[in-house]
C-alpha positions, -999 to 999 in steps of 0.1 A, spaced: -75 -45 -351 -59 -15 -336 -37 -16 -306 -55 -12 -274 -73 -45 -263 -55 -78 -270 -76 -107 -283 -70 -144 -284 -42 -154 -307 -23 -122 -303 -46 -101 -326 -58 -67 -315 -94 -54 -319 -104 -20 -330 -115 5 -303 -153 3 -303 -156 40 -310 -133 38 -340 -149 7 -355 -184 19 -351 -178 54 -363 -207 67 -383 -205 69 -420 -204 107 -420 -170 105 -402 -156 84 -430 -170 108 -456 -155 138 -438 -121 121 -439 -124 118 -477 -128 156 -478 -98 161 -455 -76 138 -477 -84 158 -508 -58 183 -496 -30 157 -501 -39 147 -536 -12 168 -553 19 150 -566 52 167 -570 68 160 -603 103 164 -590 96 141 -560 79 115 -582 109 114 -606 132 111 -576 112 82 -562 114 64 -596 152 70 -599 160 58 -563 139 26 -570 148 16 -605 185 24 -604 192 3 -573 172 -25 -587 191 -25 -620 224 -23 -602 216 -52 -579 203 -73 -608 235 -66 -628 258 -74 -599 239 -106 -591 241 -116 -628 278 -110 -628 282 -132 -598 260 -160 -613 280 -160 -646 313 -162 -627 303 -187 -601 304 -163 -571 275 -180 -554 273 -157 -523 266 -129 -547 232 -144 -553 222 -130 -519 218 -97 -538 186 -111 -552 170 -105 -518 173 -67 -518 166 -67 -555 132 -84 -548 125 -56 -523 131 -29 -549 109 -48 -573 81 -47 -548 87 -9 -546 85 -6 -583 51 -23 -582 40 4 -558 51 30 -583 32 13 -610 2 10 -586 3 48 -580 5 54 -618 -27 33 -621 -45 56 -597 -32 87 -615 -13 96 -583 24 97 -593 22 125 -619 -3 152 -627 -5 142 -664 -23 110 -673 2 102 -701 31 104 -677 13 80 -653 3 56 -681 36 53 -699 56 51 -667 33 24 -655 35 5 -687 73 5 -687 75 -5 -651 49 -32 -659 75 -50 -681 98 -53 -650 70 -64 -626 56 -88 -652 22 -70 -648 3 -57 -678 -5 -21 -667 -37 -13 -684 -53 -46 -677 -42 -46 -640 -53 -9 -636 -88 -19 -647 -92 -49 -624 -77 -29 -595 -102 -1 -600 -129 -27 -596 -113 -38 -564 -113 -2 -550 -149 3 -561 -162 -29 -544 -139 -36 -515 -158 -50 -485 -190 -55 -506 -203 -91 -502 -225 -86 -533 -195 -78 -555 -167 -102 -547 -145 -119 -573 -124 -94 -592 -91 -80 -578 -96 -95 -543 -88 -125 -522 -117 -150 -525 -135 -149 -492 -166 -170 -483 -190 -164 -454 -194 -192 -429 -229 -199 -443 -215 -201 -479 -188 -225 -468 -212 -247 -450 -234 -249 -481 -205 -262 -502 -201 -299 -512 -172 -318 -497 -152 -312 -528 -160 -275 -527 -148 -272 -491 -116 -290 -500 -109 -266 -529 -115 -236 -507 -92 -251 -480 -65 -257 -506 -69 -222 -519 -65 -208 -484 -36 -230 -475 -5 -208 -468 16 -229 -492 -8 -221 -520 -18 -186 -510 18 -173 -505 38 -199 -525 23 -214 -555 -4 -187 -559 20 -157 -564 42 -176 -588 11 -186 -609 -3 -151 -608 28 -132 -620 44 -158 -642 13 -174 -658 -20 -157 -651 -9 -122 -661 1 -135 -695 -37 -134 -704 -64 -109 -694 -80 -134 -671 -114 -120 -658 -116 -96 -687 -113 -119 -717 -145 -105 -733 -140 -69 -722 -128 -55 -755 -94 -49 -771 -76 -30 -743 -70 -58 -718 -57 -80 -747 -35 -52 -761 -21 -45 -726 -12 -81 -718 2 -89 -753 23 -57 -755 36 -64 -720 44 -100 -730 64 -88 -760 81 -62 -738 92 -90 -715 102 -115 -741 126 -93 -761 150 -83 -732 147 -118 -717 158 -134 -750 187 -110 -752 198 -116 -716 196 -153 -720 217 -151 -752 242 -128 -734 246 -147 -701 231 -181 -706 198 -197 -695 211 -211 -662 226 -178 -648 196 -158 -659 172 -181 -641 194 -182 -610 190 -144 -608 155 -137 -622 136 -166 -607 143 -159 -570 137 -122 -575 104 -127 -592 92 -154 -567 103 -134 -536 87 -102 -549 55 -120 -559 52 -136 -525 59 -103 -507 34 -85 -529 6 -110 -523 13 -110 -486 9 -72 -485 -23 -74 -504 -36 -101 -482 -29 -83 -449 -44 -51 -463 -79 -66 -461 -77 -100 -444 -76 -91 -407 -100 -100 -379 -118 -67 -376 -121 -59 -413 -154 -48 -428 -177 -67 -451 -214 -58 -457 -240 -60 -484 -269 -42 -500 -277 -8 -485 -254 -15 -455 -224 -11 -477 -209 24 -483 -176 31 -501 -162 54 -474 -170 32 -444 -157 1 -462 -125 19 -472 -117 32 -437 -127 1 -417 -121 -26 -443 -85 -18 -450 -57 -21 -425 -29 1 -413 0 -23 -415 24 -6 -391 58 -18 -404 94 -9 -393 107 21 -411 129 2 -436 101 -21 -446 77 8 -448 100 26 -472 107 -5 -494 69 -12 -496 61 24 -506 40 31 -475 13 8 -489 6 -4 -454 -12 29 -447 -39 12 -467 -70 26 -450 -59 61 -460 -51 49 -495 -85 34 -500 -103 65 -488 -84 86 -513 -64 66 -538 -50 97 -556 -29 106 -526 7 99 -537 24 71 -517 50 94 -504 24 117 -488 7 89 -468 30 93 -438 23 130 -438 -14 122 -435 -8 102 -403 15 129 -389 -11 156 -395 -40 134 -383 -27 110 -356 -63 98 -349 -60 78 -381 -31 58 -368 -50 33 -347 -78 26 -371 -72 -10 -384 -36 -10 -370 -17 -42 -370 20 -49 -365 41 -74 -384 39 -98 -354 2 -95 -352 -2 -99 -389 11 -135 -387 -20 -145 -369 -41 -133 -398 -31 -163 -419 -57 -185 -401 -86 -161 -407 -105 -175 -437 -142 -171 -433 -165 -141 -427 -188 -146 -397 -218 -125 -406 -232 -126 -371 -201 -115 -353 -190 -94 -383 -154 -105 -382 -131 -130 -400 -127 -164 -383 -107 -195 -387 -120 -229 -399 -117 -241 -363 -138 -212 -350 -163 -217 -377 -168 -253 -367 -176 -242 -331 -203 -217 -343 -239 -229 -339 -258 -240 -370 -285 -215 -381 -320 -223 -368 
């Protein structure tokens, strides 16, 4: 979906040349991006400071307002949620070894931020690595991605199976109940890696303890009601925003899915990830994660160098590009049409001919 030819529903298709670029072009881009895989320690520390300090200040001010009944002050939870999303991007870069040059610096920064984002760092890093290694591969779905069925798979389901998938894909569940469940409940156990050894358990239990101690202290200090009035909306808004970003990064009409020998990492990374072209303020608060096709091609490029990649190589700007307005139309795209090689809605899937 890049911005040249409009399609029904306001979505935009990739230029044919860009979408069908040979695999060797994607591989050559990987080599080019290697030049940007060099974090600056000073810049990274600066990014941590300008993210964590505003979040802590907004949280403290909102808490003061909640305790003293200054209800309009709870509006501060909105920008606080934005900074919490940005903290998750810092943690995300740590997981890729992209924020600092030293692994210990990445890991311990990520673990500390994970207490604030309610996300066990080592467990999440492992599942996210699986997502990067398998994105767009129909043979390896199920870990670290949004569950996506093909039209044929959906048709083969029982009535109950179709209903479950429809409920899962319902916007209320996908962007409301789902994010709340994921960050508040699911991340309290190493779901998906329950039998993968000690590390996922150690990561989740240590994070749970790291969350429980300050939460208990804050509830004792300010009371349960004021604490929930501040923390709950921040958590829910940030969780919804984070899940929305992740959804749009891969769930757009002209994304890429393939299987078997047709799947290659570089091609899937470049054409299966979007360039979510957001306004400057939103791009900053989301840590440039919308430049996702570049990130998937070279995950060790620090988030603050991603805009530089687009400035230096403007031909990357239109690959998978969608604007915020166009992204709203992606909510209805729920099934992969293997014949047309694009995502379609339930209504479009019903209109497709049955296989011979």
